[in-house]
C-alpha positions in Angstrom: -0.2 0.1 0.2 1.5 3.8 -1.4 -0.1 6.7 0.0 0.9 10.6 -1.1 1.4 13.4 1.6 -1.1 16.1 -0.1 -1.6 18.5 2.6 -2.1 16.4 4.9 0.0 16.9 8.0 3.0 15.1 9.2 1.1 14.4 12.4 -2.2 13.1 10.6 -0.1 10.8 8.8 2.4 8.9 11.5 -1.7 8.0 13.3 -2.1 6.5 10.4 0.8 4.5 9.5 1.5 3.0 13.1 -2.5 2.7 13.8 -1.8 -1.3 13.3 0.7 -0.5 15.9 4.5 -1.5 14.6 5.0 -1.0 10.7 8.2 -0.2 8.5 7.7 2.9 6.0 9.9 3.5 3.4 9.6 7.3 2.6 10.0 8.5 -1.0 10.2 12.0 -2.2 7.4 12.7 -4.6 9.3 14.3 -7.1 12.3 12.1 -6.8 14.5 9.4 -8.7 16.6 6.9 -9.1 16.2 6.0 -5.4 17.4 9.7 -3.5 16.6 10.4 -0.3 14.9 7.0 0.1 14.4 6.0 3.7 13.2 3.0 6.1 11.8 4.4 9.3 10.1 2.4 12.2 8.4 4.9 14.1 6.8 8.5 14.2 9.4 10.2 14.9 11.8 9.2 13.0 9.4 9.4 9.8 8.8 12.9 11.4 12.4 13.8 11.3 12.9 11.9 7.2 10.3 13.9 6.0 11.8 17.5 7.0 14.5 16.8 5.8 13.5 15.8 1.6 14.8 19.2 -0.1 10.9 19.6 -0.3 8.5 18.5 2.6 6.2 15.8 0.2 6.4 12.4 0.5 5.1 9.6 -1.1 4.7 6.4 1.9 4.5 3.0 1.2 4.2 0.0 3.6 7.3 -2.3 3.5 6.7 -6.1 2.1 8.6 -7.6 4.7 8.1 -10.6 3.7 9.6 -10.6 0.0 10.5 -13.8 -2.0 14.2 -13.8 -3.1 16.9 -14.9 -4.8 20.2 -16.6 -3.4 19.0 -14.8 -0.8 18.8 -11.8 -2.3 16.0 -9.4 -2.6 14.4 -8.5 -5.9 11.9 -6.9 -8.4 11.1 -6.8 -11.8 10.5 -3.7 -14.2 8.2 -4.7 -16.9 6.9 -2.7 -19.5 3.4 -1.5 -21.3 2.4 -0.2 -24.5 -0.3 1.9 -24.1 -2.5 3.3 -27.1 -5.4 5.2 -26.9 -8.4 5.0 -29.9 -10.5 8.3 -30.1 -13.9 8.8 -28.8 -16.6 6.9 -31.1 -18.3 11.2 -31.7 -18.7 13.9 -29.7 -21.2 13.0 -27.1 -18.8 10.7 -26.4 -16.2 13.8 -25.2 -19.1 15.8 -23.8 -19.4 12.9 -21.1 -16.0 12.6 -20.3 -15.6 15.8 -19.4 -18.9 16.8 -17.6 -17.7 14.1 -15.2 -21.3 12.3 -15.6 -20.1 9.0 -16.2 -17.3 7.2 -18.2 -17.0 6.4 -21.6 -13.9 4.2 -22.1 -11.4 5.0 -24.5 -11.0 2.2 -25.8 -7.5 1.9 -24.1 -5.0 -0.5 -25.3 -2.5 -2.2 -23.9 0.3 -4.0 -24.9 2.8 -6.3 -22.4 6.5 -6.2 -23.1 7.1 -10.2 -22.2 10.5 -9.3 -21.0 11.4 -7.1 -18.1 14.4 -6.8 -16.4 15.1 -8.9 -12.7 16.7 -5.6 -10.4 18.4 -7.4 -7.5 20.3 -5.7 -4.2 23.2 -6.4 -3.4 23.9 -7.0 -0.4 21.7 -9.8 1.2 18.3 -9.2 3.2 17.4 -8.9 6.6 14.4 -7.9 7.7 13.9 -4.5 8.9 15.0 -4.0 12.1 16.8 -0.6 13.1 20.2 -1.5 13.4 20.2 -1.9 9.3 17.7 0.0 8.1 20.5 2.3 6.8 21.1 -0.4 4.6 19.6 1.2 1.4 21.8 -1.5 -1.0 19.6 -4.4 1.1 16.6 -3.7 1.2 16.4 -1.3 -2.4 16.7 -2.9 -5.9 17.5 0.9 -7.7 20.1 0.4 -10.2 21.2 4.1 -9.9 21.9 2.7 -6.2 23.9 0.0 -6.6 25.6 0.6 -11.0 29.0 1.5 -8.7 29.5 -1.0 -6.1 32.1 -3.0 -6.5 28.9 -5.9 -5.5 27.5 -5.1 -8.9 28.0 -8.2 -10.7 27.5 -7.6 -14.4 25.9 -10.6 -16.5 26.4 -10.7 -20.5 24.3 -13.6 -21.0 20.3 -12.9 -20.3 19.5 -16.9 -20.4 21.9 -17.0 -17.0 19.2 -17.4 -14.2 22.1 -17.8 -11.8 24.4 -14.6 -12.2 24.2 -11.2 -12.3 23.3 -7.7 -10.3 20.9 -7.4 -13.4 19.1 -10.5 -14.8 16.8 -11.0 -17.7 12.6 -11.6 -16.4 11.7 -14.4 -18.3 15.2 -16.4 -17.2 14.4 -15.9 -13.6 10.4 -17.2 -14.1 11.7 -20.0 -15.3 13.7 -20.7 -12.7 11.5 -20.5 -10.0 9.1 -22.6 -12.0 11.7 -25.2 -12.7 12.6 -24.8 -8.7 9.4 -24.8 -7.6 9.4 -22.2 -5.6 6.4 -20.3 -4.0 3.8 -22.7 -6.0 5.5 -19.7 -8.3 5.2 -20.7 -12.1 6.1 -18.1 -15.2 2.2 -18.2 -17.0 0.8 -18.1 -14.1 3.0 -15.0 -13.3 3.0 -13.3 -16.7 0.0 -13.9 -16.1 0.0 -11.6 -12.2 1.5 -9.1 -14.5 -0.8 -8.7 -17.3 -4.0 -8.4 -14.6 -1.5 -5.3 -12.8 -0.6 -3.3 -16.1 -4.7 -3.4 -16.9 -5.6 -2.7 -13.5 -3.7 0.0 -13.2 -4.3 1.6 -16.8 -7.9 0.8 -15.9 -6.8 3.3 -12.9 -5.3 6.0 -14.7 -8.1 6.0 -17.5 -11.1 8.2 -16.1 -8.2 11.2 -14.5 -6.4 11.2 -18.4 -9.3 10.8 -20.0 -11.0 14.3 -18.2 -8.3 16.2 -18.2 -7.6 15.5 -22.0 -10.2 17.0 -23.6 -10.9 19.9 -20.8 -9.8 23.6 -22.1 -9.0 23.9 -18.6 -6.3 22.0 -18.2 -5.2 23.2 -21.2 -5.4 26.9 -18.9 -8.1 27.6 -20.9 -7.6 27.0 -24.8 -10.4 25.4 -26.5 -8.0 24.7 -29.5 -5.6 23.0 -27.7 -8.1 20.8 -26.6 -10.5 20.5 -29.9 -6.2 19.2 -31.3 -6.2 17.0 -28.7 -9.8 15.6 -29.2 -8.5 15.3 -33.1 -5.7 13.8 -31.7 -6.1 11.6 -29.5 -6.0 8.3 -31.4 -2.3 9.1 -32.9 -1.3 9.2 -29.4 0.7 6.3 -27.3 2.9 6.2 -24.7 5.5 3.1 -22.7 5.1 2.4 -18.8 7.1 1.0 -16.5 6.7 -0.7 -13.7 8.0 -2.6 -11.0 6.9 -5.1 -9.6 7.3 -6.9 -6.3 6.5 -10.5 -4.8 5.9 -11.3 -1.1 7.1 -15.1 0.0 3.4 -16.4 -0.7 4.1 -15.5 -4.7 1.6 -12.6 -4.6 2.7 -9.7 -6.7 2.7 -5.8 -5.2 2.7 -2.9 -8.1 5.6 -0.9 -5.9 5.6 2.1 -8.8 4.5 3.3 -11.8 6.9 5.3 -14.4 5.6 7.6 -16.5 8.7 8.5 -18.1 11.5 4.9 -18.0 14.4 5.0 -18.2 15.0 2.9 -22.1 19.5 3.6 -21.8 21.6 0.9 -23.1 24.6 1.2 -20.4 24.7 -2.8 -21.1 23.7 -5.8 -22.5 21.6 -8.1 -20.4 
């Protein structure tokens, strides 16, 4: 679960975050990237301090999954990519309904999930979060930007190798998990889980995207711009990057949705 602090006081967020007792919370800057300024906290006092130490006192809070599915004793997640296409509304009536908010007409977003992804492993052995190890970001966070400069980072040149490398192909890792009978996983089922996550995520985005895209107010009151958007809407596409983690029971969790995922080829995987 995640929550963005939008106009809430830190104190009210603390009360909610720890309402059910002790918990580990990931604190991320709301406008951050590449793992910068991310911290883990386990108390209200530390949460307040973490938020106030950010460059801007705005944060995204996430519940830490304390029993992740491990690979070679390391925490890992998967970066997957989805291509989202939009087809134009069927008529001006559809546009009016979308803008008015009276009814939501789906403009037939079409999503394609790339059948390959990247597995990113931590470079430090996993330990359940405790006060003595919360600072060990490379044991809890898989961000490539945090680990690539470490001497522990292992480069792999073989995309079929599921046993070596800090970055591995998702297809190879899923085949290995299935072969090893880990948590009852199977590659087909895990790809189906990813497809459901992509579908649910885009469905959640669609109403906001459609309501704003055709609304002149979003374009500083420009009717001409809104009309151009309506005209060109069916020519638009976007590539999304989604970060997914599986827990020890094999359940997937969406960690992040990246609207501008890095597509740099810094190495062959």
